[in-house]
C-alpha positions in Angstrom: 5.5 20.1 5.3 1.8 20.7 6.1 -1.0 20.9 3.6 -4.8 21.5 4.2 -7.2 20.1 1.6 -10.7 21.3 1.1 -13.4 19.4 -0.7 -17.2 20.2 -1.2 -20.3 18.4 -1.7 -23.6 20.1 -2.2 -25.9 17.2 -1.2 -26.3 15.8 2.2 -24.8 12.4 2.6 -24.5 9.9 5.4 -21.0 8.8 6.3 -19.6 6.4 9.0 -17.8 7.9 11.9 -14.5 6.2 11.3 -12.9 7.6 8.2 -9.2 6.9 9.0 -8.8 3.8 6.7 -10.6 5.6 3.9 -8.4 8.7 4.1 -5.3 6.7 4.5 -6.1 4.6 1.3 -6.9 7.9 -0.5 -3.4 9.3 0.4 -1.5 6.1 -1.0 -3.8 6.3 -4.1 -3.0 10.2 -4.6 0.6 9.5 -4.1 0.4 6.7 -6.6 -1.0 8.8 -9.3 2.0 11.1 -9.2 4.8 8.7 -8.1 3.9 4.9 -8.2 7.4 4.0 -6.9 7.1 6.3 -3.9 3.5 4.9 -3.1 4.9 1.3 -3.2 7.9 2.3 -1.1 5.8 4.0 1.4 3.3 1.1 1.7 5.8 -1.8 1.7 9.1 -0.4 3.1 9.1 3.0 4.7 11.9 4.4 6.7 14.0 2.0 8.8 15.1 2.6 12.3 16.6 -0.3 14.4 15.1 -2.9 12.6 11.5 -1.4 12.3 9.8 0.3 9.6 8.0 3.8 9.9 5.6 5.3 7.4 6.4 9.0 7.5 3.1 10.7 7.3 0.4 11.9 9.6 -3.1 13.3 9.0 -6.0 14.8 10.9 -9.5 13.9 11.2 -12.1 15.2 8.7 -13.8 18.4 9.5 -17.1 19.3 8.1 -18.9 22.7 8.0 -22.2 20.8 8.3 -22.5 17.8 10.4 -25.2 16.1 12.3 -24.6 13.1 14.6 -26.9 10.1 14.4 -26.8 6.6 15.7 -26.2 5.2 12.3 -23.4 7.7 11.3 -23.0 11.4 10.5 -25.0 13.4 8.0 -22.6 15.9 6.3 -22.7 18.5 3.5 -20.7 21.5 2.4 -17.0 21.6 3.0 -14.8 18.7 4.0 -11.2 19.4 5.1 -8.2 17.6 6.6 -4.5 18.3 7.0 -1.6 16.2 6.2 2.1 16.3 7.0 5.4 14.5 6.6 9.0 14.7 7.6 9.7 14.0 3.9 8.5 17.0 1.8 8.5 14.9 -1.4 5.6 12.8 0.1 3.4 15.9 0.3 4.6 17.2 -3.0 3.6 14.0 -4.9 0.4 13.7 -2.8 -0.7 17.3 -3.8 0.1 16.5 -7.5 -1.9 13.2 -7.3 -4.9 14.9 -5.6 -5.1 17.5 -8.3 -4.8 14.8 -10.9 -7.9 12.9 -9.3 -9.7 16.0 -8.6 -12.0 14.5 -6.0 -12.1 12.4 -2.9 -14.4 9.5 -2.8 -16.1 8.3 0.4 -18.2 5.2 0.0 -20.4 6.0 -3.0 -20.0 9.7 -2.7 -17.6 12.0 -4.5 -16.4 15.2 -2.8 -14.8 17.4 -5.5 -11.5 19.2 -4.7 -11.8 22.9 -4.0 -8.5 24.0 -2.7 -5.0 23.0 -1.3 -3.1 25.3 1.1 0.4 25.0 2.3 0.5 26.0 6.0 3.7 27.9 7.3 4.5 27.6 11.1 7.2 29.3 13.3 8.6 27.2 16.0 9.9 28.0 19.4 11.2 26.2 22.4 7.9 26.3 24.0 4.8 25.4 22.0 1.1 24.7 22.8 -0.5 22.1 20.5 -4.0 20.9 20.0 -4.7 17.5 18.7 -6.4 17.3 15.4 -6.6 13.4 15.7 -6.5 11.3 18.8 -3.2 10.9 20.4 -2.8 7.0 20.8 -0.1 5.4 23.1 -0.1 1.6 23.3 1.9 -0.3 25.6 2.2 -4.1 26.0 1.8 -5.8 29.3 1.8 -9.6 29.5 1.4 -9.9 25.7 -1.6 -7.8 25.8 -1.9 -4.3 24.2 -3.4 -1.5 26.4 -4.0 2.2 25.6 -2.3 4.6 28.0 -4.2 7.7 29.1 -2.9 11.2 29.9 -3.1 10.6 33.7 -0.7 7.9 33.4 3.1 8.7 33.4 3.8 6.1 30.7 1.7 8.1 28.4 4.3 10.8 28.3 7.4 8.3 28.6 6.2 6.6 25.6 5.7 9.7 23.5 9.0 11.0 24.3 10.7 7.8 23.2 8.7 7.7 19.9 9.6 11.3 19.2 13.4 10.5 19.6 13.1 7.8 16.9 11.3 10.4 14.6 13.9 12.9 15.4 16.6 10.5 14.1 14.5 9.7 11.1 14.1 13.5 10.4 17.5 14.8 11.0 19.7 11.7 10.6 21.1 12.2 14.1 20.3 11.1 17.5 18.4 13.6 19.9 21.2 15.2 22.0 21.4 13.5 25.5 21.8 16.9 27.1 18.5 18.0 25.9 15.0 17.4 27.3 11.5 17.1 26.2 9.0 18.2 28.8 5.3 17.4 27.8 2.4 18.3 30.0 -1.4 18.9 29.8 -2.3 22.3 28.9 -4.7 23.8 31.4 -5.0 20.6 33.4 -7.6 22.0 35.7 -10.0 21.8 32.6 -9.1 18.2 31.7 -11.8 15.6 31.9 -10.6 12.1 31.1 -13.9 10.7 29.7 -14.7 13.8 27.6 -11.4 13.7 25.7 -11.3 9.8 25.0 -12.1 8.8 21.6 -12.6 5.2 20.3 -11.9 4.7 16.7 -12.4 1.5 14.4 -9.7 1.0 12.0 -10.3 -2.0 9.9 -11.2 -4.6 12.6 -9.3 -3.0 15.5 -10.6 -0.6 18.1 -8.1 2.0 19.0 -8.5 4.4 22.0 -6.8 7.8 21.9 -7.2 11.2 23.4 -8.0 14.6 21.9 -6.1 16.9 24.3 -4.0 20.1 24.3 -0.4 19.8 25.4 2.2 22.2 26.2 5.7 21.1 25.2 9.2 22.4 26.0 11.9 21.2 23.5 14.4 22.3 21.0 13.2 23.8 17.9 14.1 20.9 15.8 12.2 18.6 18.0 9.1 20.9 17.8 9.3 20.7 14.1 9.5 16.8 14.4 6.3 16.9 16.6 4.5 19.0 14.0 5.6 16.9 11.0 5.4 13.4 12.4 2.7 13.8 15.1 2.6 12.5 18.7 2.2 8.9 19.9 1.7 6.0 17.6 -0.2 5.0 14.4 0.4 8.3 12.6 0.0 6.9 9.2 -3.4 5.6 10.3 -4.7 9.0 11.1 -3.6 9.4 14.7 -1.5 12.0 16.7 -1.7 14.9 14.2 -1.4 18.3 16.0 -1.7 21.9 15.2 -0.5 25.1 16.9 -3.0 26.5 19.5 -2.7 30.2 19.0 -5.9 31.4 20.7 -5.8 29.8 24.2 -7.1 32.7 26.3 
């Protein structure tokens, strides 16, 4: 269930580039305003799959109508928007209730009053083209060290497929059918430039490397819905892997 939120600030303010942790905290705070038990469950427990916990929400990077990039941060003013989704509609319902109760988004010392909340509708098909609204992150562990795969490494796609099968089970309470396949490939690979798509994000004390890329995916419709609601790759609840439908790709 996808929602897009729009906030507005008249004055020009200086913000850090990395807002993931601030937005994640805001999401928990909003849910807590409407449903404290749900916020506590989401933060401390989450959904369980084979002994691991998963926090079922994903959100995009913030988009600004006016943004100037500086060495010290970004100068922004006007509209700030971001999208949020979840395989559990009640999370989005309570988040929206909570954000209206608060009435604003606070980033550092600045308050962005809430202007609008829209629910976005999507039709799914077996072939979809997605653009990433936040970097897609694929970490793998080699010799006890975590490295981040890039889109020219086959492990990037293998890991995404494995992750999607977990989310499929969590969404539909059934395993992904063995006879079905998930084909993931770069859209317009001739235009792909590795360094231009790479994004390094600081989340608390961690530096996380991901990629803003368009992908073409062949999969059953129920899996396409999972991709849209749960995101691609890892760290979705930290603001990574959120995608939208790429309609205008000519």
